[in-house]
N, CA, C and O of each residue as an XYZ file, in Angstrom:
696
protein
N      53.444     57.638    129.523
C      53.490     59.152    130.108
C      54.025     60.127    128.971
O      53.990     61.346    129.135
N      54.507     59.562    127.849
C      54.632     60.471    127.124
C      56.463     60.562    126.881
O      57.445     60.187    127.523
N      56.241     61.228    125.680
C      58.139     61.120    124.757
C      58.517     62.815    126.498
O      57.702     63.400    127.212
N      60.271     62.927    126.407
C      60.646     63.787    127.086
C      60.003     64.822    127.001
O      59.151     64.975    127.877
N      60.123     65.768    126.092
C      59.676     67.066    125.944
C      58.428     67.085    126.667
O      58.173     68.003    127.446
N      57.915     66.467    126.533
C      56.080     66.214    127.323
C      57.031     66.329    128.797
O      57.446     67.426    129.172
N      57.267     65.252    129.448
C      57.277     65.020    130.812
C      58.021     66.972    131.068
O      57.619     67.729    131.950
N      58.625     67.165    130.491
C      60.174     68.220    131.004
C      59.503     69.289    130.089
O      59.965     69.338    128.949
N      58.124     70.469    130.497
C      57.594     71.638    129.805
C      58.390     72.742    130.651
O      58.902     73.785    130.246
N      58.357     72.354    131.585
C      58.555     73.543    132.728
C      60.189     73.946    132.498
O      60.662     74.978    132.022
N      60.701     73.034    132.890
C      62.772     72.876    131.842
C      62.376     73.372    130.292
O      62.982     74.443    130.261
N      62.012     73.299    129.563
C      62.346     73.883    128.517
C      62.036     75.150    128.516
O      62.803     76.006    128.075
N      60.664     75.457    129.101
C      60.012     76.696    128.568
C      61.271     77.130    130.074
O      62.339     77.196    129.466
N      61.484     77.322    131.070
C      62.082     77.930    132.077
C      63.570     78.637    130.478
O      64.084     79.749    130.363
N      63.708     77.651    129.800
C      65.000     78.349    129.022
C      64.746     78.491    127.510
O      65.334     77.837    126.649
N      64.226     79.003    127.388
C      63.136     79.979    126.348
C      63.565     81.425    126.779
O      64.532     82.064    126.362
N      62.585     81.814    127.749
C      62.539     81.916    128.783
C      63.916     83.020    128.842
O      64.097     84.142    128.369
N      64.612     82.252    129.523
C      66.161     83.097    129.899
C      66.806     82.501    128.421
O      67.977     82.853    128.281
N      66.566     82.125    127.912
C      66.664     82.701    126.398
C      66.605     84.579    125.462
O      67.163     85.271    124.610
N      65.399     84.549    126.533
C      64.993     85.977    125.550
C      65.269     86.929    126.959
O      64.833     88.075    126.854
N      65.976     86.577    128.332
C      66.382     87.445    129.403
C      67.886     87.634    128.329
O      68.088     88.838    128.172
N      68.580     87.064    127.841
C      70.056     86.682    127.700
C      69.852     87.663    126.275
O      70.857     88.333    126.038
N      68.938     87.813    125.488
C      69.143     88.653    124.526
C      68.726     90.699    124.990
O      68.949     91.824    124.543
N      68.037     90.032    126.117
C      67.515     91.385    126.433
C      68.386     92.687    126.661
O      68.425     93.826    126.196
N      69.171     91.829    127.756
C      70.682     91.608    128.286
C      71.299     91.970    127.674
O      71.840     92.928    128.226
N      71.830     91.772    126.285
C      72.375     91.601    125.115
C      72.913     93.449    124.747
O      73.842     94.247    124.872
N      70.975     93.215    124.032
C      70.878     94.790    124.040
C      71.076     95.613    124.869
O      71.843     96.540    124.610
N      70.694     95.557    125.624
C      70.806     96.633    127.467
C      72.454     96.763    127.360
O      72.990     97.838    127.626
N      73.133     95.747    127.005
C      74.481     95.972    126.961
C      74.902     96.877    125.848
O      75.274     98.019    126.120
N      74.857     96.278    124.116
C      74.923     96.929    123.710
C      74.352     98.323    123.389
O      74.833     98.901    122.414
N      73.549     98.822    123.975
C      73.259    100.210    123.877
C      73.625    100.797    125.489
O      72.863    101.730    125.738
N      74.184    100.628    126.169
C      74.411    101.172    126.988
C      75.910    101.468    126.548
O      76.226    102.658    126.539
N      76.379    101.013    126.370
C      78.246    101.384    125.254
C      78.451    102.079    124.517
O      79.485    102.702    124.274
N      76.976    102.074    123.796
C      76.607    103.124    122.357
C      76.914    104.393    122.652
O      76.524    104.925    123.692
N      77.715    105.055    121.675
C      77.761    106.458    121.567
C      76.956    107.006    121.606
O      76.785    107.804    122.527
N      76.224    106.866    120.788
C      73.857    107.143    120.771
C      73.190    106.135    121.234
O      72.925    105.112    120.603
N      72.842    106.419    122.537
C      71.805    105.737    123.624
C      70.247    106.669    123.321
O      69.667    107.749    123.210
N      70.211    105.213    123.310
C      68.680    105.297    122.508
C      67.840    105.307    124.107
O      67.311    104.230    124.382
N      67.726    106.153    124.897
C      67.165    105.752    126.115
C      66.000    104.947    126.783
O      66.041    104.364    127.867
N      64.896    105.044    125.862
C      63.007    104.945    125.836
C      64.102    102.970    125.535
O      64.223    102.109    126.406
N      64.591    102.901    124.256
C      65.462    101.568    124.602
C      66.332    101.002    125.547
O      66.538     99.798    125.701
N      66.938    102.126    126.303
C      67.326    100.785    127.488
C      66.464    100.726    128.832
O      66.916    100.086    129.782
N      65.918    101.015    128.876
C      64.834    100.972    129.543
C      63.876    100.339    129.243
O      62.976    100.002    130.012
N      63.985    100.024    127.703
C      62.453     99.134    127.696
C      63.898     97.525    127.514
O      63.202     96.510    127.541
N      64.679     97.302    127.438
C      65.561     96.267    127.201
C      65.744     95.541    129.427
O      65.735     94.486    130.061
N      65.853     96.754    129.614
C      66.147     96.856    131.207
C      65.182     96.048    131.650
O      65.492     95.021    132.253
N      63.614     96.445    131.379
C      62.794     95.950    132.151
C      62.299     94.704    131.419
O      61.094     94.560    131.623
N      62.586     94.177    130.983
C      62.540     93.209    129.744
C      63.219     91.511    129.881
O      62.990     90.323    129.655
N      64.212     92.490    130.436
C      65.590     91.283    131.661
C      64.825     91.106    132.378
O      64.174     90.081    132.176
N      64.592     91.618    133.122
C      63.618     91.194    134.799
C      62.355     90.438    134.326
O      62.061     89.330    134.776
N      61.531     91.169    133.281
C      60.492     89.996    133.266
C      61.048     88.950    132.805
O      61.389     87.985    133.490
N      61.243     89.117    131.040
C      61.716     87.004    131.490
C      62.866     86.659    132.646
O      63.667     85.782    132.327
N      62.971     87.075    133.542
C      64.254     86.206    133.885
C      63.285     85.752    134.789
O      62.925     84.593    134.997
N      62.919     86.751    135.281
C      61.373     85.971    136.284
C      60.939     84.422    135.745
O      61.147     83.349    136.312
N      60.123     84.733    134.185
C      59.598     84.643    134.015
C      59.895     83.089    133.806
O      59.003     82.250    133.936
N      61.564     82.675    133.385
C      62.055     81.724    133.496
C      61.743     80.535    135.172
O      61.542     79.325    135.074
N      61.775     81.118    136.207
C      62.556     80.753    137.465
C      60.720     80.136    137.500
O      60.342     78.989    137.741
N      59.665     81.657    137.090
C      58.446     80.489    137.307
C      57.617     79.521    136.055
O      56.421     79.569    135.768
N      58.313     78.958    135.660
C      58.406     78.493    134.409
C      58.481     76.860    135.318
O      57.744     75.877    135.393
N      59.878     77.292    135.935
C      59.732     76.503    136.928
C      58.995     75.719    138.055
O      58.678     74.529    138.043
N      58.785     76.672    139.058
C      58.014     76.419    139.930
C      56.490     76.504    139.658
O      55.713     76.729    140.586
N      56.147     76.360    138.633
C      54.396     76.240    138.281
C      54.742     75.326    137.335
O      53.888     75.555    136.478
N      55.520     74.311    136.849
C      55.956     73.290    135.748
C      54.518     72.315    135.979
O      53.966     72.043    137.046
N      54.192     71.962    134.786
C      52.841     71.443    134.838
C      53.592     69.818    135.425
O      54.564     69.199    134.993
N      52.741     69.553    136.453
C      53.176     68.367    137.015
C      52.302     67.006    136.616
O      52.429     65.981    137.287
N      51.666     67.056    135.806
C      49.907     66.227    135.823
C      50.798     65.248    134.727
O      50.043     64.310    134.471
N      52.125     65.063    133.948
C      52.409     64.496    132.713
C      53.432     63.408    133.691
O      53.478     62.184    133.812
N      54.055     64.344    134.183
C      55.239     63.716    136.062
C      54.917     64.311    136.751
O      54.726     65.524    136.666
N      54.712     63.379    137.941
C      54.976     63.471    139.169
C      55.823     64.094    140.469
O      55.820     64.908    141.393
N      56.552     63.034    139.769
C      58.499     63.466    140.203
C      59.068     64.899    139.631
O      59.586     65.775    140.323
N      58.841     64.940    138.118
C      59.873     66.183    138.123
C      58.845     67.406    138.499
O      59.181     68.589    138.429
N      57.670     66.999    138.867
C      57.158     68.538    139.005
C      57.285     68.331    140.871
O      57.048     69.254    141.651
N      57.512     67.572    141.101
C      58.092     67.315    142.991
C      59.300     67.752    143.130
O      59.663     68.788    143.686
N      60.267     66.514    142.340
C      61.617     67.799    141.581
C      61.716     68.629    142.705
O      62.029     68.765    143.887
N      61.023     69.376    141.089
C      61.266     70.661    140.666
C      60.877     71.529    142.094
O      61.954     71.824    142.611
N      59.774     72.035    142.902
C      59.050     72.214    144.123
C      60.082     72.254    144.486
O      60.494     73.414    144.486
N      61.004     71.329    144.931
C      61.811     70.803    145.913
C      62.764     71.314    145.467
O      63.332     71.307    146.559
N      63.691     71.901    144.642
C      65.112     72.792    144.319
C      64.571     74.191    144.765
O      65.113     74.762    145.711
N      63.458     74.788    144.070
C      62.749     75.513    144.183
C      62.954     76.385    145.794
O      63.696     77.312    146.119
N      62.018     75.664    146.487
C      61.728     76.284    147.503
C      63.497     75.674    148.851
O      63.708     76.326    149.874
N      64.313     74.583    148.507
C      65.304     74.799    149.197
C      66.359     75.685    149.037
O      66.908     76.354    149.912
N      66.608     75.635    147.799
C      67.544     76.434    146.862
C      67.345     77.987    146.159
O      67.988     78.980    146.499
N      66.272     77.944    145.074
C      65.897     79.311    144.286
C      65.268     80.180    145.779
O      65.717     81.278    146.106
N      64.913     79.946    146.034
C      63.453     80.868    146.907
C      64.536     81.320    148.055
O      64.175     82.429    148.450
N      65.441     81.000    148.582
C      66.086     81.479    149.876
C      67.590     82.460    149.758
O      68.145     83.099    150.651
N      68.037     82.269    148.094
C      69.228     82.792    147.352
C      68.639     84.371    147.492
O      67.570     84.757    147.018
N      69.392     85.009    148.093
C      69.732     86.943    147.297
C      69.186     87.009    146.164
O      68.101     87.585    146.247
N      69.484     86.627    144.971
C      69.078     86.884    144.070
C      68.325     86.567    143.769
O      68.116     87.228    142.751
N      67.389     85.754    143.916
C      65.885     85.143    143.636
C      64.585     86.537    144.495
O      63.453     86.971    144.279
N      65.576     86.714    145.372
C      64.605     87.557    145.840
C      64.712     89.071    145.054
O      63.601     89.549    144.822
N      66.089     90.058    144.523
C      66.693     90.485    143.794
C      65.334     90.599    142.543
O      64.661     91.625    142.435
N      65.180     89.739    141.941
C      64.939     89.216    141.155
C      63.513     88.995    141.070
O      62.919     88.629    140.056
N      62.856     89.312    142.521
C      61.568     88.870    142.426
C      60.795     90.401    142.861
O      59.695     90.697    142.396
N      61.424     91.153    143.657
C      61.615     92.280    143.427
C      61.114     93.504    142.626
O      60.142     94.260    142.611
N      62.850     93.213    141.646
C      62.429     93.789    140.428
C      61.736     94.244    139.978
O      61.327     95.397    139.835
N      61.261     92.218    139.346
C      59.938     91.704    138.174
C      59.731     93.047    138.317
O      60.007     94.111    137.764
N      58.828     92.375    139.771
C      57.111     93.256    140.733
C      57.265     94.691    140.419
O      56.406     95.555    140.251
N      58.299     94.738    140.387
C      58.548     96.544    140.034
C      58.034     97.124    138.652
O      57.383     98.112    138.312
N      58.770     95.802    137.870
C      58.964     97.239    136.952
C      57.357     96.724    136.090
O      56.595     97.417    135.415
N      57.253     94.854    136.559
C      55.565     95.354    135.275
C      54.477     95.043    136.249
O      53.403     94.686    135.764
N      54.593     95.125    137.609
C      53.117     95.367    138.010
C      53.436     96.803    139.184
O      52.890     97.904    139.238
N      54.193     96.390    139.754
C      54.273     97.646    140.700
C      55.114     99.312    140.311
O      55.167     99.918    139.241
N      55.506     99.553    141.244
C      55.375    101.156    141.898
C      56.446    101.740    140.299
O      56.439    102.875    139.822
N      56.979    100.944    139.967
C      57.717    101.149    138.227
C      57.466    100.863    137.458
O      58.428    100.919    136.693
N      56.307    100.361    136.822
C      54.764    100.029    135.767
C      55.304    101.622    134.965
O      56.081    102.357    135.573
N      54.835    101.954    133.724
C      54.081    103.368    133.619
C      53.530    102.603    132.599
O      53.528    101.527    132.001
N      52.879    104.157    132.754
C      51.097    103.909    131.503
C      51.734    103.540    130.325
O      51.664    102.365    129.964
N      52.456    104.510    129.550
C      53.077    103.497    128.612
C      53.660    102.651    128.031
O      53.354    102.297    126.892
N      54.719    102.110    128.779
C      54.820    100.762    129.052
C      54.691    100.101    130.190
O      54.464    100.789    131.185
N      54.786     98.767    130.337
C      55.309     98.297    131.202
C      56.261     97.748    131.834
O      56.214     97.230    132.950
N      57.574     97.902    130.790
C      58.842     97.276    131.139
C      59.601     98.914    131.778
O      60.627     98.990    132.455
N      58.629    100.221    131.257
C      59.986    101.673    131.808
C      59.489    101.644    132.835
O      58.379    101.971    133.254
N      61.094    100.880    133.623
C      61.042    101.512    135.097
C      61.533    102.869    135.319
O      62.688    103.282    135.212
N      60.719    103.349    135.570
C      60.672    104.682    136.197
C      60.706    105.214    138.041
O      61.313    106.108    138.629
N      59.770    104.192    138.469
C      60.577    104.593    140.060
C      61.966    104.181    140.223
O      62.712    104.677    141.068
N      62.413    102.963    139.130
C      63.510    102.411    139.956
C      64.517    103.567    139.141
O      65.654    103.165    139.386
N      64.593    104.408    138.564
C      65.498    105.864    138.331
C      65.388    106.746    139.850
O      66.388    107.205    140.402
N      64.215    106.861    140.307
C      63.555    107.112    141.256
C      64.131    106.803    142.452
O      64.703    107.611    143.183
N      63.970    105.514    142.678
C      65.192    104.807    144.082
C      66.592    105.680    143.715
O      66.988    106.772    144.124
N      67.063    104.881    142.929
C      68.587    105.615    141.990
C      68.692    106.997    142.819
O      69.539    107.282    143.666
N      67.899    107.574    142.482
C      68.120    108.689    142.515
C      67.935    109.707    144.762
O      68.355    110.738    145.286
N      67.233    108.718    145.122
C      67.006    108.368    146.163
C      67.704    108.379    146.911
O      67.745    108.939    148.006
N      68.948    107.160    145.918
C      70.240    106.981    146.810
C      71.514    107.979    146.546
O      72.641    107.851    147.023
N      71.068    108.956    145.708
C      72.384    109.563    145.679
C      72.996    109.604    144.677
O      73.961    110.368    144.694
N      72.690    108.711    143.191
C      73.007    108.830    142.262
C      72.146    109.027    141.695
O      70.969    108.683    141.810
N      73.151    110.149    140.394
C      72.592    111.123    139.282
C      71.215    110.223    138.466
O      71.247    108.999    138.339
N      70.138    111.025    138.003
C      68.852    110.201    137.666
C      69.160    110.080    136.282
O      68.596    109.098    135.800
N      69.825    110.698    135.493
C      70.464    110.383    133.973
C      71.486    109.158    133.974
O      71.834    108.599    132.934
N      71.920    108.806    135.209
C      73.143    107.875    134.374
C      72.348    106.223    135.050
O      72.701    105.094    134.709
N      71.473    106.493    135.840
C      70.736    105.192    136.372
C      70.923    103.908    135.579
O      71.506    102.874    135.908
N      70.300    104.217    134.472
C      69.771    103.670    132.988
C      70.732    103.455    131.958
O      71.210    102.527    131.306
N      70.815    104.640    132.072
C      71.267    105.598    130.624
C      72.980    104.996    130.708
O      73.464    104.486    129.698
N      73.585    105.084    131.650
C      75.053    104.924    132.111
C      74.876    104.036    132.991
O      75.990    103.900    133.496
N      74.058    103.230    133.575
C      74.499    102.301    134.184
C      75.766    101.799    135.119
O      76.493    100.806    135.144
N      75.629    103.103    135.925
C      76.409    103.033    136.507
C      76.439    102.243    137.931
O      77.525    101.684    138.080
N      75.670    102.072    138.862
C      75.566    101.516    140.045
C      74.230    101.038    140.776
O      73.163    101.644    140.874
N      74.712     99.339    141.432
C      73.166     99.259    142.177
C      72.585     99.706    142.894
O      72.807     99.226    144.006
N      71.900    100.424    142.885
C      71.502    100.986    144.146
C      71.359    100.007    145.659
O      71.698    100.587    146.690
N      70.971     98.860    145.752
C      70.052     97.896    146.603
C      71.201     96.887    147.245
O      72.001     96.385    146.455
N      71.293     96.614    148.486
C      71.705     94.977    148.509
C      71.340     94.107    148.117
O      70.514     93.957    149.017
N      71.247     93.617    147.755
C      73.391     92.430    147.839
C      74.071     92.802    147.108
O      75.138     92.302    147.464
N      74.360     93.688    145.790
C      74.629     94.164    144.706
C      75.418     95.444    145.288
O      76.633     95.584    145.148
N      74.673     96.263    145.885
C      75.021     97.520    145.876
C      76.848     98.229    145.912
O      77.802     98.087    146.676
N      76.508     99.276    144.191
C      77.480     99.708    144.370
C      78.458     98.685    143.061
O      79.655     98.687    142.775
N      77.555     98.081    142.645
C      78.212     97.354    141.462
C      77.672     98.298    140.823
O      76.857     99.168    141.127
N      78.775     97.756    138.963
C      77.638     98.272    138.369
C      76.483     97.631    137.387
O      76.658     96.426    137.210
N      75.543     98.084    136.833
C      74.456     97.900    136.709
C      74.233     96.572    135.730
O      73.336     95.749    135.912
N      75.222     96.514    134.654
C      75.242     95.614    133.907
C      76.001     94.598    134.444
O      75.748     93.582    133.796
N      76.970     94.322    135.485
C      77.300     93.331    136.347
C      76.326     92.601    137.532
O      76.076     91.456    137.907
N      76.009     93.733    137.819
C      74.139     92.912    138.053
C      73.534     91.767    137.221
O      73.629     90.543    137.310
N      72.651     92.877    136.089
C      72.393     92.249    135.568
C      72.873     90.165    135.075
O      72.138     89.177    135.056
N      74.710     90.350    134.700
C      74.754     89.560    134.104
C      74.901     88.258    135.440
O      74.569     87.095    135.212
N      75.390     88.667    136.665
C      75.720     87.713    137.738
C      73.382     87.409    137.678
O      72.933     86.265    137.620
N      72.713     88.289    137.703
C      71.401     87.422    137.960
C      70.852     86.406    136.708
O      70.039     85.509    136.932
N      71.380     86.662    135.442
C      71.633     85.832    135.019
C      72.194     84.544    134.461
O      71.577     84.106    133.490
N      73.640     83.579    135.034
C      74.589     83.373    134.699
C      74.125     82.572    136.186
O      74.413     81.386    136.344
N      73.289     83.455    137.377
C      72.569     82.199    138.336
C      71.674     81.474    138.300
O      71.373     80.646    139.160
N      70.920     81.783    136.902
C      69.744     81.555    136.473
C      69.652     80.425    135.696
O      68.595     79.796    135.751
N      70.729     79.951    134.830
C      71.432     79.152    134.422
C      71.843     77.988    135.140
O      71.767     76.811    134.788
N      72.285     78.477    136.187
C      72.969     77.878    137.437
C      72.330     77.205    137.972
O      72.734     76.248    138.633
N      71.037     77.572    137.803
C      69.720     76.869    138.962
C      69.348     75.645    138.033
O      69.307     74.467    138.388
N      69.022     76.277    136.465
C      68.116     75.040    135.513
C      69.770     73.787    134.699
O      69.718     72.646    134.242
N      70.844     74.645    134.854
C      71.854     72.543    134.800
C      71.920     72.463    135.889
O      73.091     72.096    135.795
N      71.694     72.457    137.328
C      71.831     71.930    138.720
C      70.339     71.264    138.490
O      70.356     70.033    138.467
N      68.970     71.929    138.304
C      68.351     71.182    138.349
C      67.821     69.792    137.778
O      67.205     68.806    138.183
N      68.667     70.479    136.090
C      68.418     68.925    135.503
C      69.660     67.804    135.895
O      69.500     66.636    135.541
N      70.787     68.164    136.569
C      71.180     67.032    136.878
C      70.724     66.516    138.026
O      70.914     65.314    138.211
N      70.004     67.328    139.076
C      69.406     66.803    140.449
C      67.866     65.782    140.346
O      67.303     65.047    141.157
N      67.559     66.204    138.865
C      66.725     65.667    138.510
C      66.865     63.640    137.685
O      66.227     62.608    137.892
N      67.914     63.966    136.868
C      68.569     62.555    136.951
C      69.278     61.784    137.666
O      69.407     60.562    137.586
N      69.805     62.620    138.469
C      70.618     61.313    139.866
C      68.977     60.991    140.857
O      69.093     60.161    141.760
N      68.190     61.349    140.748
C      67.444     60.968    140.794
C      66.055     59.933    140.631
O      65.589     59.003    141.289
N      65.761     60.502    139.634
C      65.395     59.179    138.915
C      66.273     57.810    137.830
O      66.079     57.198    136.780
N      67.877     57.958    139.586
C      68.310     56.570    138.807
C      68.228     55.332    138.991
O      68.684     54.552    138.155
């Protein structure tokens, strides 16, 4: 069946995407708290966070089970039972779809969440404060919470899912 790295392609890929999401989150946080804010960079890191965070979950769901049928079965079962019904996954899926292909995509760059600014504005938040000063998230389940806290909560939940899936896989093989 090959070595462990070969059999666990989905989890290492998911962790790599999760690491990229963390980098985007850290850069977003640095820029959001800086006195000299680069608004374009803030928008790009915000969008990149959601693209890589969702990529992490998709790496699990779409793992290559050709070399390890048990792993593929475990990952899909865990995804359907635990991740898919979670409101954080729903938020992650919707936000990534908006940023990367949907109404939030912008002709000059796919990560610039232009419509996200419009959604916040429609919710009564000042347009300039949305991504640039990160005051409040406009939608459930995090409505009213600071945007940076929402990004951190999403990233932490992804890490928990990855750790749980590792443990779940190890137990099922014992």
